[in-house]
C-alpha positions as CSV (number, residue, x, y, z in Angstrom):
1,M,-0.4,0.1,0.0
2,A,1.3,3.5,-1.2
3,Y,1.0,6.4,1.7
4,E,1.3,9.6,0.9
5,C,2.7,12.7,4.0
6,K,2.2,16.0,2.6
7,V,4.1,18.2,4.3
8,Y,3.6,22.5,4.5
9,D,5.3,25.2,5.4
10,K,4.2,27.8,8.6
11,N,2.3,29.4,5.9
12,G,0.1,26.7,5.0
13,K,2.4,26.4,1.6
14,L,3.3,22.8,0.4
15,K,6.7,21.6,0.9
16,K,7.0,18.7,-0.1
17,I,5.3,15.1,-0.8
18,L,6.7,12.4,1.2
19,R,6.0,8.6,-0.4
20,E,6.4,5.6,1.4
21,S,9.6,4.8,-0.8
22,Q,11.1,8.1,-0.4
23,L,11.6,7.4,3.6
24,T,15.0,8.0,4.5
25,K,16.5,8.5,8.3
26,S,15.6,12.1,7.8
27,S,11.9,11.2,7.4
28,D,11.9,9.5,10.5
29,E,12.9,12.3,12.4
30,F,9.3,14.6,11.1
31,F,7.7,10.6,12.3
32,N,9.0,11.1,15.3
33,Q,7.9,14.8,16.2
34,R,5.6,15.1,18.6
35,S,2.7,16.9,16.5
36,T,3.0,13.9,14.6
37,K,2.8,11.5,16.8
38,K,-0.3,13.0,18.1
39,A,-1.5,13.0,15.5
40,S,-1.1,9.5,14.2
41,S,-2.3,8.1,17.5
42,F,-5.6,10.0,17.0
43,I,-6.0,8.3,13.8
44,N,-5.1,5.3,15.5
45,N,-7.5,5.6,18.0
46,L,-10.0,5.9,15.2
47,K,-12.4,3.2,15.3
48,E,-15.1,1.5,13.4
49,P,-18.9,2.9,13.6
50,A,-20.1,-0.8,14.8
51,N,-22.7,-2.2,12.7
52,D,-25.9,-3.3,13.7
53,I,-26.3,-7.0,12.1
54,K,-30.5,-7.1,12.5
55,K,-31.4,-10.7,12.4
56,G,-34.3,-11.2,10.2
57,T,-37.2,-8.5,10.9
58,K,-39.0,-6.7,13.2
59,F,-42.4,-7.1,11.8
60,Y,-43.4,-9.4,8.7
61,N,-45.6,-8.7,5.8
62,K,-49.1,-8.2,6.2
63,T,-52.2,-8.0,3.8
64,C,-53.5,-4.2,3.7
65,V,-57.4,-4.5,5.0
66,V,-58.7,-2.0,2.2
67,C,-57.0,-3.4,-0.8
68,Q,-55.8,-6.3,-0.3
69,K,-52.5,-5.9,-1.4
70,E,-49.2,-6.9,0.5
71,F,-47.3,-4.5,2.7
72,H,-44.3,-3.7,5.1
73,P,-45.8,-2.5,8.4
74,R,-43.4,-0.2,9.8
75,H,-45.7,-1.2,13.1
76,P,-46.9,-4.8,14.7
77,N,-50.8,-3.5,14.9
78,S,-50.3,-2.1,10.9
79,K,-53.7,-3.1,9.5
80,Y,-53.2,-0.3,6.4
81,C,-50.6,-0.1,3.5
82,S,-51.5,3.7,3.3
83,H,-52.7,6.8,5.1
84,E,-54.9,6.6,1.8
85,C,-56.1,3.3,2.8
86,Q,-57.0,4.5,6.1
87,K,-58.9,7.2,5.4
88,T,-60.9,5.4,3.0
89,L,-61.9,2.9,5.2
90,Y,-63.0,5.7,8.1
91,L,-64.8,7.7,5.3
92,A,-66.7,4.6,4.2
93,K,-67.7,3.5,8.2
94,K,-68.5,7.3,8.7
95,K,-71.2,7.4,5.9
96,K,-72.5,3.9,7.1
97,G,-72.9,5.9,10.1
98,N,-70.7,3.1,12.4
99,P,-68.4,5.0,14.5
100,G,-64.9,5.0,14.6
């Protein structure tokens, strides 16, 4: 793996680019400086975010009460595939005179 290290002067201008093949004893002095050690230890201490591997699914597919289409519910008690289906059933019940 090829590593590059960019060296800047105090004004922020690029002085040189060190590649892994160009490392010498003088380069080792650079890597032994206090600020470089702090930066490299900080980078080495960074950890990959933990990936939560979900085993299986939380809820299994259900069939909508109104349109009879199969859907994946967001909650375990979901009956409708969409708000439109929920609204359709609500308005139909309201029209018949059945509460709620």
